[in-house]
C-alpha positions as CSV (number, residue, x, y, z in Angstrom):
1,M,204.6,98.7,33.0
2,I,202.5,101.6,31.8
3,R,201.1,102.5,34.7
4,N,204.3,102.7,36.8
5,S,206.0,104.7,34.0
6,I,203.1,107.2,34.8
7,D,203.4,107.3,38.1
8,S,207.2,108.1,38.8
9,P,208.1,112.1,38.2
10,F,209.7,111.3,35.2
11,G,206.9,109.5,33.5
12,H,204.6,112.4,34.4
13,K,207.2,114.6,32.4
14,H,207.7,112.0,29.9
15,F,203.9,111.4,29.0
16,A,203.1,115.2,29.2
17,H,205.7,116.2,26.7
18,S,204.9,113.5,24.7
19,V,200.8,114.6,24.7
20,R,202.1,118.4,24.1
21,F,204.3,117.0,20.9
22,L,201.4,115.4,19.8
23,A,199.3,118.6,20.0
24,V,201.8,120.7,18.1
25,G,199.9,122.4,15.2
26,T,196.3,122.4,16.8
27,N,194.4,125.2,18.1
28,F,194.8,124.2,21.6
29,D,197.5,124.0,24.3
30,L,197.7,120.9,26.8
31,D,198.8,121.8,30.5
32,H,201.0,118.7,31.4
33,D,200.0,119.5,34.7
34,A,196.5,119.3,34.1
35,I,197.1,116.2,32.5
36,C,198.4,114.6,35.7
37,R,195.8,115.7,37.7
38,R,193.0,114.2,35.2
39,L,195.1,111.2,35.2
40,A,195.7,110.9,38.9
41,A,191.9,111.8,39.7
42,R,190.7,109.1,37.3
43,K,193.3,106.9,38.8
44,T,191.6,107.4,42.3
45,D,188.1,107.5,41.3
46,L,188.5,104.1,39.6
47,R,189.8,102.4,42.8
48,Q,187.1,104.1,44.8
49,N,184.7,102.3,41.9
50,L,186.3,98.7,42.6
51,K,186.7,99.3,46.2
52,G,182.5,100.0,46.3
53,A,182.0,96.9,44.0
54,Y,184.0,94.7,46.5
55,S,181.8,96.3,49.6
56,Y,178.9,95.4,47.6
57,M,179.7,92.4,46.6
58,K,181.0,91.3,50.4
59,N,177.9,92.5,52.1
60,E,175.2,91.0,49.6
61,K,173.8,88.3,52.1
62,G,171.8,85.0,51.0
63,F,169.3,82.9,53.2
64,S,170.9,81.2,56.1
65,L,169.9,78.2,57.1
66,I,167.2,78.4,60.0
67,E,165.1,80.3,57.0
68,L,165.4,77.7,54.8
69,L,164.3,74.6,57.4
70,I,161.7,77.2,58.1
71,V,160.4,77.8,54.5
72,V,160.8,73.6,53.8
73,A,158.8,73.0,57.3
74,I,155.7,75.6,56.4
75,I,156.0,73.8,52.6
76,G,155.4,70.6,54.5
77,I,152.4,71.4,56.6
78,I,150.9,73.0,54.1
79,A,151.3,69.6,51.7
80,A,150.3,67.3,54.7
81,I,147.0,69.8,54.9
82,A,146.1,69.4,51.2
83,I,147.5,66.5,49.8
84,P,144.9,63.8,51.8
85,N,141.9,66.2,50.4
86,L,143.3,65.7,46.4
87,L,143.7,62.2,47.1
88,K,139.8,61.7,48.4
89,S,138.7,64.2,46.1
90,R,140.5,61.8,43.4
91,Q,139.2,58.5,45.0
92,A,135.2,60.0,45.1
93,A,136.0,61.2,41.4
94,N,137.1,57.2,40.5
95,E,134.6,55.8,42.6
96,A,131.7,58.2,40.5
97,S,132.9,57.1,37.4
98,A,132.8,53.3,38.5
99,I,129.3,53.7,39.3
100,G,128.6,55.2,35.9
101,S,130.2,52.8,34.1
102,V,128.6,49.6,36.0
103,R,125.3,51.3,34.9
104,T,126.6,51.9,31.7
105,V,127.3,48.0,31.3
106,G,124.0,47.5,32.4
107,T,122.7,49.5,29.5
108,A,124.6,48.2,26.9
109,Q,123.2,44.7,28.3
110,A,119.6,45.5,27.9
111,T,120.3,46.6,24.5
112,Y,122.2,43.6,23.4
113,Q,119.3,41.4,24.7
114,S,116.7,42.9,23.0
115,T,119.2,42.7,19.7
116,R,121.5,40.3,19.3
117,G,120.2,37.9,21.9
118,K,117.1,37.6,20.6
119,G,115.2,38.7,23.3
120,K,116.6,36.4,25.9
121,D,120.4,36.2,26.0
122,F,122.6,38.9,27.3
123,A,126.4,39.1,26.4
124,L,128.7,36.5,27.9
125,T,131.7,39.8,28.3
126,L,132.6,43.1,28.4
127,A,134.3,41.9,25.3
128,V,131.3,41.6,23.5
129,L,129.8,44.5,24.1
130,S,133.0,46.4,23.2
131,G,133.1,44.6,20.3
132,D,129.1,45.2,19.5
133,N,130.5,49.5,20.2
134,A,127.8,48.8,23.3
135,V,130.7,49.9,26.0
136,D,133.8,52.2,25.0
137,S,137.2,50.1,24.4
138,T,138.6,51.1,27.5
139,L,135.9,49.8,29.4
140,G,135.8,46.7,27.3
141,G,139.4,46.2,28.5
142,G,138.1,45.5,32.0
143,A,140.0,48.5,33.5
144,K,139.4,52.7,33.8
145,S,139.7,55.3,36.1
146,G,141.6,52.9,38.7
147,F,138.9,50.3,38.9
148,N,139.0,46.8,37.3
149,F,135.4,45.9,35.5
150,V,134.4,42.4,34.8
151,C,130.7,41.1,33.5
152,T,129.9,37.5,33.0
153,G,127.0,36.3,31.5
154,V,125.1,33.5,31.3
155,F,122.7,32.4,28.2
156,A,119.0,31.0,29.1
157,S,119.1,27.1,29.5
158,S,116.8,24.9,28.2
159,A,116.0,23.9,31.7
160,G,114.1,27.1,32.2
161,V,116.6,29.2,34.1
162,P,116.3,32.9,32.1
163,S,119.5,34.4,30.9
164,Y,121.4,36.3,33.5
165,F,124.5,38.5,34.2
166,D,126.6,40.0,37.0
167,T,128.8,42.6,36.5
168,T,131.4,44.0,39.5
169,A,134.0,46.8,39.8
170,Q,136.8,47.2,42.3
171,P,139.3,49.7,42.9
172,Q,143.0,49.0,42.0
173,S,144.0,49.6,45.2
174,T,142.6,50.7,48.7
175,G,143.9,52.8,51.2
176,T,144.9,56.6,51.8
177,F,146.4,56.7,48.4
178,G,144.4,54.1,46.8
179,T,142.0,54.3,43.8
180,G,139.2,53.9,45.9
181,N,137.4,52.6,48.9
182,R,134.2,51.0,47.9
183,S,133.3,48.3,45.5
184,F,130.4,48.1,43.0
185,S,128.0,45.4,42.2
186,S,124.9,44.9,39.6
187,N,123.2,42.5,37.7
188,E,120.1,42.2,35.0
189,T,117.9,43.7,37.9
190,Y,120.1,46.8,37.2
191,V,120.4,47.6,40.9
192,I,123.6,48.9,41.7
193,Y,125.1,47.6,45.4
194,Q,128.2,49.0,47.1
195,I,130.5,47.4,49.9
196,D,133.4,49.0,51.6
197,G,136.8,47.6,50.6
198,G,138.4,46.2,47.5
199,V,136.1,43.0,47.1
200,A,132.5,43.1,45.3
201,A,130.4,40.0,45.9
202,I,127.9,38.8,43.2
203,G,124.1,37.4,43.6
204,P,123.4,33.7,43.7
205,A,122.1,32.3,40.4
206,P,118.8,32.0,39.9
207,P,116.0,31.3,40.4
208,G,116.3,33.0,43.6
209,T,117.2,36.4,45.0
210,R,119.8,38.0,43.2
211,I,121.3,40.5,46.1
212,P,124.9,40.4,46.5
213,A,125.7,39.3,50.2
214,G,126.9,42.0,52.5
215,M,126.1,44.4,49.9
216,T,123.9,47.1,50.1
217,P,121.9,49.0,47.2
218,L,123.6,52.2,46.0
219,E,121.1,55.2,47.5
């Protein structure tokens, strides 16, 4: 309503007279034609600014579907190259950790035999070694870094068979996305053996050879 009244000829005149009335008693006099021109100019400027903003928003463009598909394809190619290498690195790290854990169990068994075993008997389980603080609680629980561990000891018999033990380390899963692709085994000879796959063997009970069937010494 205010805009229509100003746009009309009567509105311009009435508005100018109102401004002129308000200016009475001041040191300046307002020209109603100049006021009308300024109002018209401001109105034109406002319309032009709004029109320019609308045109800018209308011309604003995003990514097209083809561009997005190209980006997704590039990301897929990079992932296909990088992920297998990352998985292999993780498997290698898990296997290295398993070898270290098997070696730790062997050292713990040697210490147990010379102390609590009174120079002849090895510990019967990993839990016994963990309770003696010979191995950490994680390894004592039988699972660490993607591998399952088992250590079984046998006391010396009255028939003259010495005490012995067998330790195995097997990956929790094998294959491209597995935690490892090699299994490991060791015993009181403290030699670590390896085999491809997820099943580790143990050597026959003494007397006799203690080499696990199908496994080769780790170099």
